[in-house]
C-alpha positions, 0 to 999 in steps of 0.5 A: 166310390162305395159309401162305406169305403169313403167313411172309411176314408173320411175317418182316417183322414179326420185323426191326421190333425190329432196324429200330427199333434202326438208327432209334434209332442214327441218330437219336442215341436209344439212351440214354446208354449204347447198348451196354448198350441193344442188348445188352438189346434183343437179348436181350429179343427173343431170349427173346420169339421162343423163347417164340412158338417154344415157342407153336406146338404149343400154339396148333395144339392148341388151335385145332386149325389144324395150319398153326401149326407151320409158323411154328415154324422161321420163329420159332426161326430169328429167335430165333437171330438176335437171339441172334447179335446179342446173342452178337456184341455182347458177344464184340466189344465186352466182349472184343475178339474174344479167345477167352481173355478169353472163355471165361474170363467164361463160367468165371466169372460164372454168368449168363453161363454159362449165356447161353453154354451156351444159345446153343451149344445153339441154334447146333446147331439153327439150324444143323441146321433144313433139310431135309437135316438132317432127313434125315441125322438121321432119328428123331434130329433130332426128339430134337436139336431137343428141347432147345429145352426146356432152352435156354428154361430156360438163358435163363430162369437167364440172363434172371434172373440178369442181372437180379438184381444190377440187381433189376429182375424185373418182365419177367423174371416175366412170362417165367418165367410165359410158358415155364413155363406153355408147358412144363408144357402139354406134359406128356402128361395136362396136354396131354390137358387143353388139347387137350379 
């Protein structure tokens, strides 16, 4: 398949979760607590697109099709897109855009701390995902963008600690399994086994 066409398909599909929220909102189907529903949904889609981003290199190794890695940027930016919505909702509706209140919450609640750090790092990766940054940073660009592994771990901790109070771990365990696998197979000797 033509990679440009594939990118366009991925782009359209990646907007479906956002369109779903608008449709549910229009028909008043965002549950009894719409803010929590939207926050939870955007958080879940953030970690979903993060998982898909991490899956591109292993798919290239396994299938031998190099075009998988050309989808990483699109998927990574959609992860940031949903993370941004997730963050703005929290910053706006929980703290009324009050920076001091927000930072107090970041310091006070560990699961917020993990999510905030992950979002800040993700912001740096999103800002430097363009060709100009790649040329400017040179070899340092790859080092910087390996921070996606740290983001994935922080996102899992954020997700796990948030769910801990609600005792709702089913989806958390699925994501822990997926992301852990995607990180472990990057260990050199395991990677060789996967490629074989």
